[in-house]
N, C-alpha and C positions, 0 to 999 in steps of 0.2 A: 623815528626808526622806520615807520611804514613808508614814508616818503624815499628813504634811502633804499628800501627793498623794492619799491616800484621802479626807481631809477635803474637799479642793478638788473632787474628783470627786463627792463626795456633794452638796455645795451646788450644783455645777453641774447636777446631774441632778434636784435637788429645788428647784424655784423657789419653792414655798410656804415652805419653811424660810428661804431667802434673803430673801424679802419680809417674813416675820415678823420676822427679825433687823433688817432695815432700819427697819421701822416702830417697833421698840423703841428702836433708836438714835435716830431722829428725835424720839421722844417724850422720851428723856433729854436730847438736845440742846435741845429747846425749853425744858425746865425749867432747864437750865443757862444758856441764854442769857438768860432772864428774871432769874435770880438774880444773874448778873454784870452785868446791864444797869443803869446808872445813870439812874433815872427822875428827870427834873427837869421839873415842870410849869411853864409859862411864867408861870402866875398872871396872865393878861391876859384880860378878858372875852371878847375876839373870837377867842382861840386856844385856850383851854382845852379846849372840847368837841372841836375838830378834833385836838388833839394826843393827848387821852385815848383817844378811840375809834380814832384811827390806830394807836396802840401795841397796842390790844386786838385789832384786826381785820386790819391790814395784814401782820404777821408770820405769822399763821395762813394767810393767802392764799399767802405765800411758802412755808411749809412744805407746804401742800397740793400746790402745783405741784411742788415738789421730790419729794414722794412719788409724783406721777404720773410724773415724768421718770425716777426711779430704778426704777420698776416696769417690768420687761420685758414683762409681760403687757399693759400699757397699749398699746404699739406692736403687739403681736400681735393685740389686740382690734380696734384701728383698721384694720390690714390686712385682717383677716377681714371687717370690716364694709364696707370700701370695695372689696375685690377683685371683679373682674368674676364673674358667676355660672358661666360656662363649662360644664363637664361635672359640676361638683360643686355640689349645693345648698347653701344656707346654712341653718344651724339658728339661729333667733332666740333659742331657749332658752339655747343655749350662749353666745351673745354677751351675753345678759342676765345669765347666771351670772358671766362674766368681769367684766362692768361692775360688778355688785355687789360682788364680791371685791375689785376695784381700789379702788373708792370707800371700802369699809370700812377697808382699810389705810392709804389716803391721809388719811382723816379723823382718824387717831389722834393724830398730832402737833399739828394745829390745835386739836382739842378739848382736848388737855392744856394748851396754851398759854392758852386762854380761861378754862379752870377755874382754873389757877394765878393768873391776873390777877385774876379775881373774888374768890378767896379772900384775895389780898393787899389788894385794895381801892383801891389808889393810882390806877389808871386811872379807875375810876368816880368817885372823889372829885374827881379833876381835871376830868372831863368834865362833871359834873353839879352842881358846887358852886354854879355861877352861876345855875342854874335853880331852886334852892330858894326856897320861900316864906318871906320874912323874918319873916312874922307868927307863924310856928310857933316861932320862937327868940327868946329875949330878947337884948337888947343892941343891936338894930337900930332902936330907937325914936328919933325926932327926928333922923332922917338922910334926906337926899334920895335920890332914886332911883339918881342916878349913884354917890353914896357907898356905897350898900347893894351895888350891882353890883361896885363895886371891892373892898369887903370880902369879899363872898362868892367873888369870883374869886381872892383870896388865901387861902382856906381851906386849900388844899394846901401852902402855903408856911409851915410851922410855924416856920422860922427868920426870918421877917420881924420887923422890931421891933414893928410895930403889931399883929401877930397872934400873937406868941410866948406871951403869957399871957392871951389873949383867950379868955374861957369860952365865947363865942358860936361861935368857930371850932372849938373842941373839940367842942361839941354837934353842929355840922353835920357835921364829919368823922366822929364817932361814929356818927351816924345813917346816913350814906352808906356807911361801912364795913360795919355791920350789914346793910344792904340788899344790898351787893355780896357778902358772904359767904353770906347767905341764898340769893341767886340762884345762887351757885356751887354750893353744897351741893345745891340742888334740881335743877340740871342733872345733877350727878354721880349723884344718886338715881335720876333719870328714865333715864339711860343704863344704870345697872346693872340697874333693873327691866326695861328693854327687852331687855338682853342675856339676862337670866334667862328672860324669857318666849320669846325667840327659841330658846334651848336647850331649854326644857321643852316648847314646842309643835312643835318641829322633827320629832320622830318621828310626830306626828299626820298630817303631810302625806305625799304619795306620795314614798316614798324612791327608787323606780325612776327617776323623772324626774330627781331630784337627782344620782343616782349616773351617770346617762347625761351629764348636763350637765357634771358634773365630769370624767368620763372623757374626753370629747371636747374639753374645754378644755385638759386636759393633753396630748391627743394633738396638737392644733394647735401648742402651744408646742414640743413634743418634734419634731414634724415639720419645724418651721422650723429647729431646732438641727441636725438631721441633714442637712437639705438644705444648710445653710451648710457644714457639715463636708465634705459630698460636694462642693460646689463648690470648697472650698479644696483638697481632694485632687486634683480634676481640674485646677485651675489650676497646682498644683505639677507634675504630670505633663505637662500641655501645655507649661508653660514650660520644663521639662527637655527635651522633645522639640524645641521651637523652638531652644533654645541648642545642642543637639547638632547639629541641622541647620546652624546658623549656623557652628559651628566645624569642620564636617566637612572643609573644605579645610585645616585646620590640625592634622590628626591627629597628625603626627609631632611637632610641637612640644608639643602637649598631652601626648602619652605621656612626653616628656622631664620633664614637671612631675608625673609620677605621677598624672595624672588619666585614669582608665580609661574608655573609650568602649566601648559595646556594639557588638558586631559586627552586620553587616547581618543582619537576620531576628531578632536578639535583642530581647526586650522584658522590661521589669521586670513582675514578678508583678502582675496586675490592671490594668496599663496598657492592654493590648489591649481589655479590656472596657470600660474607661472611654473610651478614645479611638477606639473602632472607629467608622469613618464620619465622625469629626469632624477635619477638616483645616485649617479656617481661622476666622477671627474671626466671619464672618457666620453660620456654622453654630452656633457657640456663642451668639451673640445670638438666634438663632431658637429654640434650645432653652429658653433663659431666658425669652423672650417667651411661648413656649407654655406653660410651667410657671406663668406668671402669669395669663394670660388663660384657660387651658384645664386647670385642675388635674384630674388624672385622678380618677374617682370612686372612693369608699372600698369598692372590691370587688376583692380580690385574685384571685378566681376567674377574672375576666374576663381577666387577664394569662395565666393558665395556659391558658384555652381558646384564646387566640391562638397 
C-alpha cells in the first residue's frame, strides 16, 4: 500500500511524467482502434472521398481534443493567459513554452493515427480511386464516362463480383497503396529528422531562457495545486467550525454519542492561523476574488518587510 501511495504522489507531483504516459496511452489506443476498426468503403462515387478522408482525419481531431482535455497544463495555460494582470506581470515566454509543450504532446496520437492509415492504404484507396485517370490503366477502354466512374469507385471493394478478378482494379489499388505508403513513410521520416534537429540544435540556443520558462511553467502548475489544497483544508476547518457552532446547543446529546467537542477557547492546530479574521461567506469570497484579480507578486521579501 505504501508503494502505491509513493507512486501516486510521484505522478501527482510530476505533471510531465503523467502527460508523457497519457500521450503514450493515446498513441497505443489510436493504433488499437484502427486495427480493430472494420473499414468498409461504400464504393459509391459520391461518398468514397468523404468517407475515406473522414476516417483519416476525423479520429485524429477527436484524439487531439482528448489530448488537450486530459492535459492539466492546458487549463493552467488558459487561466494564466486570461487572468487579470493585477500585481503580477505575465510572462509571454512562459505561456509560449506551455503552449508548445501542450501541442507537442497532444499531436502524438493524431500523427500516429494518420501515419498508420497511410501505411495501411485503405483510406487513400477509398478516397481517391474515383479520381484516377483511366487512360493510365488498361481495361477501361470502350466504356462510357459513367461506367468508368462506377468501376473506379468499386476499386476498394475487392469482394465485388465484377471487380474480384479485374486486373485494372488491382493495378489502381496497387498504385494508390504505393502512393499512400510512400506518403506515410515520408511524413514519418520528416518528423524523425525534425525531432533529431530539434534535439541536436537545442544546445545552440540560450539555455537560460529555456530553463526560466520551464521553471516558471512548473511553478504556475504547482502553485495552482497548492492553492487548491489550501482551499480544501480551509474549507474543511471552516465547515468543522460551522458545524460545531450549529450543534453547540446540543452539547450534552453529542457527548452521549462519543463526539468530542472542543472547549471554549480551544482550537485545532493550524485552525487559528487559517481562520483568523474569517468569519463568514462574504469574507471567503472576497479572499478568493482578491487571489484571482490581484495575485501577489513573486517576491517573498515584500511579505517579510511588511
